[in-house]
C-alpha positions as a Python dict, from the first residue, in 0.01 Angstrom:
ca = {
    (1, 'M'): (0, 0, 0),
    (2, 'A'): (-128, -354, -28),
    (3, 'G'): (57, -432, 296),
    (4, 'I'): (-136, -184, 510),
    (5, 'P'): (-404, -435, 620),
    (6, 'G'): (-130, -675, 734),
    (7, 'L'): (40, -396, 926),
    (8, 'L'): (-288, -312, 1097),
    (9, 'D'): (-319, -677, 1201),
    (10, 'G'): (17, -646, 1379),
    (11, 'L'): (-54, -313, 1545),
    (12, 'R'): (-115, -459, 1892),
    (13, 'S'): (177, -704, 1891),
    (14, 'D'): (440, -489, 1710),
    (15, 'T'): (321, -135, 1774),
    (16, 'R'): (654, 45, 1739),
    (17, 'N'): (746, -108, 1403),
    (18, 'V'): (397, -60, 1261),
    (19, 'L'): (394, 308, 1359),
    (20, 'L'): (745, 359, 1222),
    (21, 'T'): (654, 180, 898),
    (22, 'F'): (348, 402, 853),
    (23, 'A'): (577, 703, 905),
    (24, 'R'): (806, 567, 628),
    (25, 'I'): (515, 516, 390),
    (26, 'W'): (384, 866, 458),
    (27, 'S'): (725, 1033, 422),
    (28, 'T'): (801, 842, 101),
    (29, 'L'): (473, 948, -59),
    (30, 'A'): (516, 1308, 53),
    (31, 'T'): (884, 1358, -30),
    (32, 'G'): (962, 1099, -295),
    (33, 'G'): (1259, 982, -86),
    (34, 'I'): (1307, 667, 115),
    (35, 'M'): (1414, 731, 474),
    (36, 'S'): (1520, 513, 765),
    (37, 'K'): (1250, 450, 1023),
    (38, 'D'): (1391, 700, 1271),
    (39, 'A'): (1441, 968, 1003),
    (40, 'A'): (1086, 910, 878),
    (41, 'A'): (961, 941, 1236),
    (42, 'D'): (1145, 1273, 1272),
    (43, 'W'): (988, 1394, 948),
    (44, 'A'): (641, 1276, 1047),
    (45, 'L'): (664, 1429, 1395),
    (46, 'A'): (723, 1768, 1232),
    (47, 'Q'): (408, 1719, 1022),
    (48, 'L'): (177, 1585, 1292),
    (49, 'P'): (-52, 1799, 1504),
    (50, 'P'): (53, 1789, 1873),
    (51, 'E'): (-227, 1552, 1978),
    (52, 'H'): (-95, 1280, 1743),
    (53, 'R'): (277, 1297, 1830),
    (54, 'A'): (301, 1104, 2158),
    (55, 'A'): (253, 754, 2013),
    (56, 'L'): (514, 806, 1740),
    (57, 'E'): (759, 974, 1979),
    (58, 'H'): (730, 675, 2209),
    (59, 'A'): (769, 425, 1922),
    (60, 'R'): (1085, 602, 1804),
    (61, 'Q'): (1260, 597, 2144),
    (62, 'P'): (1259, 218, 2203),
    (63, 'Y'): (1345, 163, 1837),
    (64, 'L'): (1666, 358, 1891),
    (65, 'N'): (1743, 273, 2250),
    (66, 'C'): (1607, -55, 2383),
    (67, 'P'): (1533, -417, 2290),
    (68, 'Y'): (1179, -552, 2256),
    (69, 'S'): (1201, -723, 2595),
    (70, 'E'): (1232, -384, 2769),
    (71, 'E'): (967, -205, 2564),
    (72, 'S'): (645, -106, 2737),
    (73, 'W'): (337, 90, 2641),
    (74, 'S'): (121, 246, 2910),
    (75, 'D'): (-256, 236, 2877),
    (76, 'A'): (-252, 612, 2815),
    (77, 'L'): (-8, 572, 2523),
    (78, 'R'): (-199, 273, 2381),
    (79, 'A'): (-512, 489, 2383),
    (80, 'R'): (-332, 738, 2156),
    (81, 'V'): (-219, 479, 1901),
    (82, 'G'): (-559, 443, 1727),
    (83, 'P'): (-615, 816, 1667),
    (84, 'H'): (-252, 853, 1554),
    (85, 'V'): (-288, 567, 1303),
    (86, 'D'): (-620, 708, 1176),
    (87, 'H'): (-457, 1046, 1114),
    (88, 'V'): (-149, 903, 940),
    (89, 'L'): (-357, 668, 722),
    (90, 'A'): (-576, 963, 619),
    (91, 'E'): (-259, 1149, 514),
    (92, 'I'): (-132, 844, 324),
    (93, 'D'): (-467, 807, 150),
    (94, 'R'): (-473, 1177, 59),
    (95, 'L'): (-127, 1154, -97),
    (96, 'R'): (-203, 824, -268),
    (97, 'T'): (-508, 960, -449),
    (98, 'R'): (-342, 1268, -593),
    (99, 'A'): (-141, 1262, -914),
    (100, 'P'): (205, 1113, -856),
    (101, 'R'): (497, 1353, -864),
    (102, 'M'): (859, 1257, -899),
    (103, 'R'): (1124, 1461, -723),
    (104, 'G'): (1498, 1449, -724),
    (105, 'P'): (1752, 1363, -992),
    (106, 'L'): (1546, 1091, -1160),
    (107, 'S'): (1266, 1335, -1238),
    (108, 'Q'): (1511, 1543, -1445),
    (109, 'L'): (1607, 1262, -1680),
    (110, 'P'): (1447, 1264, -2024),
    (111, 'V'): (1208, 978, -2084),
    (112, 'P'): (1292, 808, -2414),
    (113, 'K'): (1015, 711, -2649),
    (114, 'L'): (1033, 339, -2700),
    (115, 'T'): (900, 149, -2996),
    (116, 'V'): (872, -223, -2949),
    (117, 'V'): (857, -430, -3264),
    (118, 'H'): (776, -796, -3232),
    (119, 'P'): (900, -999, -3532),
    (120, 'C'): (574, -1192, -3562),
    (121, 'L'): (360, -879, -3564),
    (122, 'S'): (563, -648, -3782),
    (123, 'S'): (569, -613, -4158),
    (124, 'P'): (846, -803, -4341),
    (125, 'P'): (1159, -602, -4423),
    (126, 'A'): (1162, -432, -4761),
    (127, 'G'): (1281, -658, -5040),
    (128, 'T'): (1174, -986, -4875),
    (129, 'S'): (871, -1202, -4933),
    (130, 'G'): (792, -1224, -4564),
    (131, 'R'): (795, -1605, -4576),
    (132, 'R'): (1002, -1788, -4321),
    (133, 'R'): (1265, -2034, -4423),
    (134, 'R'): (1184, -2389, -4338),
    (135, 'G'): (1304, -2495, -3992),
    (136, 'V'): (1364, -2139, -3870),
    (137, 'G'): (1149, -1941, -3632),
    (138, 'P'): (870, -2028, -3393),
    (139, 'S'): (719, -2299, -3612),
    (140, 'R'): (1023, -2523, -3568),
    (141, 'R'): (930, -2843, -3388),
    (142, 'T'): (1074, -2878, -3041),
    (143, 'S'): (943, -3215, -2934),
    (144, 'G'): (855, -3550, -3083),
    (145, 'P'): (1037, -3735, -3359),
    (146, 'G'): (1279, -3511, -3539),
    (147, 'G'): (1244, -3221, -3295),
    (148, 'L'): (1526, -3047, -3109),
    (149, 'G'): (1732, -3291, -2912),
    (150, 'A'): (1644, -3580, -3138),
    (151, 'A'): (1907, -3747, -3353),
    (152, 'R'): (1881, -3631, -3713),
    (153, 'R'): (1875, -3896, -3981),
    (154, 'R'): (2058, -3833, -4299),
    (155, 'D'): (1928, -4017, -4601),
}
């Protein structure tokens, strides 16, 4: 979602990919699945009211059938891009603000309850004093004379 402003910045120069990416975002939020750009466009076209389909239909065709150098957008199609984007972004925002729902096989897995115990924050094990042995644990020196990597003197 944080990338939407950047996509909007590229709307004029990379219209087809921006429209197809918005279709992917919308379809992912709505279905919980990740689709290819053309599959997401098919899904979105089925959801869109007729007045907002032309821009996405046109974006999908060159994506599948022609290189950028042959792509063209008429003034009439360009005029439909803004209203299409406004509608799709409203749908994305509507889905984004509702409670998230998981679908598919991952949603059926049990979620284990995890307990994280950090050795410095937990109580000492039963039967121990809780004191650390000298030279063991986080208090061990790692730099300077006598630290790790230094030659140990034996007296």
